[in-house]
C-alpha positions as CSV (number, residue, x, y, z in Angstrom):
1,M,43.1,-31.4,6.6
2,K,43.0,-28.4,8.9
3,K,43.6,-26.2,5.9
4,T,40.7,-27.7,3.9
5,I,38.3,-27.3,6.9
6,L,39.5,-23.7,7.3
7,V,38.8,-22.9,3.6
8,I,35.4,-24.5,3.8
9,L,34.5,-22.5,6.9
10,S,35.7,-19.3,5.2
11,I,33.5,-20.0,2.1
12,I,30.5,-20.6,4.3
13,T,31.1,-17.4,6.3
14,I,31.4,-15.3,3.2
15,Q,28.3,-16.9,1.6
16,F,26.4,-16.2,4.8
17,G,27.5,-12.7,4.9
18,M,26.6,-12.0,1.4
19,A,23.1,-13.5,1.9
20,Q,22.5,-11.0,4.7
21,V,23.1,-8.0,2.4
22,S,21.6,-9.3,-0.8
23,P,18.8,-7.1,-2.5
24,A,16.4,-10.0,-2.0
25,N,16.4,-9.3,1.7
26,S,16.0,-5.5,1.5
27,P,12.5,-4.0,1.2
28,T,11.5,-2.8,-2.2
29,K,10.0,0.6,-3.0
30,K,6.6,-1.0,-3.4
31,E,6.8,-2.7,0.1
32,A,8.0,0.6,1.6
33,Q,5.0,2.4,0.1
34,Q,2.5,-0.2,1.3
35,K,3.8,0.0,4.8
36,K,3.3,3.8,4.9
37,V,0.7,4.6,7.6
38,E,-1.5,7.6,7.5
39,Y,-3.5,8.9,10.5
40,T,-6.7,11.0,10.3
41,C,-9.3,12.4,12.6
42,P,-12.5,10.5,12.9
43,M,-14.4,13.7,12.8
44,H,-12.4,15.7,10.3
45,S,-11.4,13.6,7.4
46,D,-9.3,16.4,5.9
47,V,-6.9,16.3,8.8
48,K,-4.1,13.8,7.9
49,S,-0.7,13.0,9.5
50,D,2.1,10.4,8.9
51,K,2.4,9.9,12.7
52,P,-0.1,9.5,15.6
53,G,-1.2,12.5,17.6
54,K,-4.2,14.8,18.2
55,C,-6.5,16.6,15.7
56,P,-5.6,20.3,15.6
57,K,-9.3,21.2,15.2
58,C,-11.0,19.2,17.9
59,G,-8.2,17.5,20.0
60,M,-9.4,13.9,19.3
61,K,-6.8,11.2,18.9
62,L,-5.8,10.6,15.3
63,V,-6.5,7.0,14.2
64,E,-4.8,4.8,11.6
65,K,-6.5,5.2,8.2
66,K,-7.6,1.7,6.9
67,A,-6.6,0.8,3.3
68,E,-9.6,1.2,1.2
69,A,-10.2,-1.1,-1.7
70,K,-10.4,0.9,-4.8
71,K,-13.8,0.7,-6.5
72,E,-14.4,1.3,-10.2
73,Y,-17.8,2.1,-11.7
74,T,-18.8,1.8,-15.3
75,C,-21.8,2.3,-17.5
76,P,-23.7,-1.0,-18.4
77,M,-24.1,0.3,-22.0
78,H,-20.7,2.1,-22.6
79,S,-17.8,0.0,-21.1
80,D,-15.4,2.8,-22.0
81,V,-17.1,5.1,-19.4
82,K,-15.3,4.6,-16.0
83,S,-15.3,6.5,-12.8
84,D,-13.9,6.1,-9.2
85,K,-17.3,7.0,-7.8
86,P,-20.9,6.4,-8.4
87,G,-22.9,8.7,-10.7
88,K,-24.5,8.8,-14.1
89,C,-23.1,8.0,-17.6
90,P,-22.4,11.3,-19.5
91,K,-23.4,9.5,-22.8
92,C,-26.8,8.0,-21.8
93,G,-27.5,9.1,-18.3
94,M,-27.7,5.6,-16.9
95,K,-26.6,4.9,-13.4
96,L,-22.9,3.8,-13.2
97,V,-22.6,0.3,-11.6
98,E,-19.7,-1.1,-9.5
99,K,-17.4,-3.1,-11.7
100,K,-17.0,-6.7,-10.4
101,K,-13.4,-7.9,-9.7
102,M,-12.6,-11.2,-11.5
């Protein structure tokens, strides 16, 4: 009886230990990239850093850059024309409109 209990406890211990180091519990590359924080100066958007500090140009405190939702603009007449910023369609000159997310 003692031997059976000892074997069961050993199996449980091994299983618990393996669960702690399984790949399912480790962060993936995608998660690591999503957690990457970037700091920027409120006055100088070209100043960027991977850690907090002060702007080398003006001395202001660097603030955490907020994740921006990526927008896509397209021509109402030419759906193949796409841009990441507003502007005019190179084919017809119409104003590009923001593509709605579905």
